[in-house]
C-alpha positions as CSV (number, residue, x, y, z in Angstrom):
1,M,25.8,-4.6,34.3
2,Q,22.2,-3.7,34.2
3,L,21.3,-1.6,37.4
4,T,18.4,0.1,38.0
5,N,18.1,3.9,39.4
6,N,18.4,3.4,43.0
7,E,20.9,0.5,42.7
8,I,22.8,2.7,41.0
9,V,22.7,5.3,43.3
10,K,22.9,2.9,46.4
11,D,25.7,1.1,45.1
12,F,27.7,4.6,44.8
13,L,27.0,5.8,48.1
14,N,27.9,2.3,49.5
15,H,31.0,2.5,47.5
16,L,31.9,6.0,48.9
17,L,31.3,4.5,52.5
18,G,34.1,1.7,51.4
19,E,36.1,4.6,50.8
20,G,35.9,5.9,54.3
21,K,33.9,9.2,53.5
22,S,31.9,9.9,56.5
23,A,27.7,9.8,57.2
24,V,27.6,13.3,56.8
25,S,29.7,13.2,53.5
26,V,27.6,10.4,51.9
27,K,24.6,12.1,52.8
28,N,25.6,15.4,50.8
29,Y,26.6,13.2,48.0
30,K,23.1,11.3,48.2
31,S,21.5,14.6,48.2
32,D,23.9,16.4,45.3
33,V,23.0,13.3,42.7
34,A,19.1,13.7,43.7
35,H,19.4,17.6,42.9
36,F,20.9,16.5,39.6
37,L,18.5,13.6,38.6
38,A,15.5,15.9,39.6
39,W,17.0,18.7,37.4
40,A,17.7,16.6,34.4
41,V,14.1,15.4,34.4
42,L,12.8,18.1,34.6
43,R,15.3,19.8,31.7
44,L,14.6,16.9,29.5
45,K,11.0,17.2,29.6
46,S,11.4,21.0,28.6
47,F,12.7,19.7,25.6
48,G,10.0,17.4,25.1
49,T,11.6,14.1,26.0
50,Y,10.0,11.9,28.7
51,A,12.5,10.7,31.4
52,E,12.1,9.7,35.0
53,N,15.6,8.1,36.1
54,F,19.2,8.2,35.6
55,L,19.1,4.9,33.2
56,E,16.5,6.9,30.9
57,I,19.0,10.0,31.0
58,T,22.1,8.6,30.3
59,P,21.9,8.8,26.6
60,F,21.4,12.7,26.6
61,I,24.0,12.7,29.4
62,N,27.3,14.9,27.7
63,H,29.4,17.5,28.2
64,D,26.5,20.6,27.1
65,F,24.4,19.1,29.5
66,F,26.4,19.6,32.6
67,G,27.1,22.9,30.9
68,G,23.7,23.3,31.5
69,Y,23.4,21.9,34.8
70,K,26.3,24.2,36.0
71,S,24.6,27.4,34.5
72,F,21.2,26.4,36.1
73,M,22.8,26.7,39.4
74,V,24.9,29.9,39.1
75,E,21.8,31.9,37.2
76,N,19.5,30.9,40.3
77,K,22.4,32.0,42.6
78,T,23.5,29.0,44.4
79,K,26.1,29.8,46.7
80,I,29.8,28.6,45.2
81,K,30.6,26.7,47.8
82,T,27.3,23.7,46.7
83,I,28.0,24.0,43.0
84,N,31.5,23.2,43.5
85,R,30.0,20.3,46.0
86,R,27.8,19.6,43.6
87,L,30.0,19.7,40.8
88,S,32.8,17.5,42.6
89,T,30.2,14.8,43.6
90,L,28.9,14.2,40.2
91,R,32.7,13.8,39.2
92,G,33.0,10.8,41.3
93,F,29.6,10.1,40.3
94,S,30.9,9.9,36.9
95,R,33.9,8.3,37.2
96,Y,32.1,5.6,39.4
97,L,29.9,4.5,36.4
98,T,32.7,4.3,34.0
99,S,34.9,2.1,36.2
100,L,31.2,-0.1,36.4
101,Q,31.0,0.4,32.6
102,V,27.4,1.7,33.0
103,L,28.8,4.7,31.1
104,D,31.2,4.3,28.4
105,L,33.1,8.0,28.8
106,D,33.4,10.2,31.8
107,F,30.8,12.9,31.2
108,M,32.5,15.4,33.7
109,E,35.5,15.4,32.3
110,G,36.5,19.2,31.4
111,I,33.8,20.3,33.6
112,Q,35.8,22.9,36.0
113,N,34.2,24.3,39.2
114,V,33.1,27.9,39.3
115,G,35.8,30.6,40.5
116,I,34.9,33.2,42.9
117,G,35.8,35.9,40.5
118,T,34.1,39.1,39.7
119,P,30.6,38.7,37.2
120,T,31.1,39.3,33.6
121,K,29.3,42.5,32.2
122,A,26.4,40.1,30.7
123,Q,26.0,38.7,33.8
124,E,26.0,42.1,35.8
125,K,23.5,43.3,32.6
126,T,21.2,40.4,33.2
127,Q,21.3,40.7,37.0
128,D,20.2,44.4,36.4
129,I,17.4,43.4,34.3
130,V,16.4,41.0,36.6
131,D,16.2,43.3,39.6
132,R,14.6,45.8,37.5
133,F,11.9,43.5,36.5
134,R,11.5,42.6,40.3
135,E,11.0,45.9,41.1
136,S,8.4,46.3,38.7
137,L,6.6,43.5,39.8
138,S,6.3,44.7,43.5
139,K,5.6,48.3,42.8
140,D,3.7,48.8,39.3
141,K,2.0,45.4,39.7
142,K,1.7,45.2,43.3
143,A,2.4,41.2,43.1
144,S,2.7,39.2,46.5
145,P,6.3,38.4,47.3
146,N,5.8,34.7,46.7
147,T,4.6,35.4,43.1
148,V,7.6,38.0,42.6
149,K,10.1,35.0,43.8
150,N,8.0,32.6,41.5
151,Y,8.3,35.0,38.7
152,I,11.9,35.6,39.2
153,S,12.6,31.8,39.2
154,D,11.0,31.5,36.2
155,V,13.0,34.2,34.3
156,R,16.2,33.1,35.7
157,N,15.6,29.0,34.5
158,F,14.8,30.9,30.8
159,L,17.8,32.4,30.8
160,A,19.7,29.6,32.1
161,W,18.1,27.8,29.1
162,T,18.7,30.2,26.7
163,S,22.3,30.5,27.6
164,E,23.2,26.8,26.6
165,F,22.4,28.9,22.6
166,D,24.8,30.9,21.1
167,I,22.1,32.4,19.0
168,D,24.0,35.3,17.2
169,N,26.3,32.9,15.8
170,Q,23.8,29.9,15.1
171,K,25.9,27.6,17.2
172,G,23.0,25.9,18.9
173,K,19.9,25.4,17.4
174,L,17.0,25.8,19.6
175,P,14.6,22.7,20.1
176,N,11.3,22.8,18.4
177,G,12.3,25.3,15.9
178,I,12.0,28.0,18.2
């Protein structure tokens, strides 16, 4: 079945309505899919790959790609309930696409929700560094609140990107020979 990007999302949303999901739930599903697609396009561009829609993204979709999306949301301090709702949406979207044979495999299989537990030592250390950087920008550099916010967002995005690579054990290779 060859569907356009908009048709795929619209059909998925109509499928949800047919399952009895409320209009508010379907609105959240639509927002969650749009958020993922926007992130995926930007993510692929950061690797030098040009993709504008879901059909162009599908060749790159795999378990690690979604691990990166999950890490991105965690590093950017998205609320846990929002992260888990988005992951749930993508599980449903993946199952739907698999049932239509748009995808060969369920790309969300094995992607777990974020727990509410305590942060790891590495997460605490990273947060401490980000907090000290924020303070340095505000006090020492006298940067505007908007500049501080943008810098911190950039740092978190970079950290989320680097979290996909195990540099010490050479399990992941950085793109473009970095």
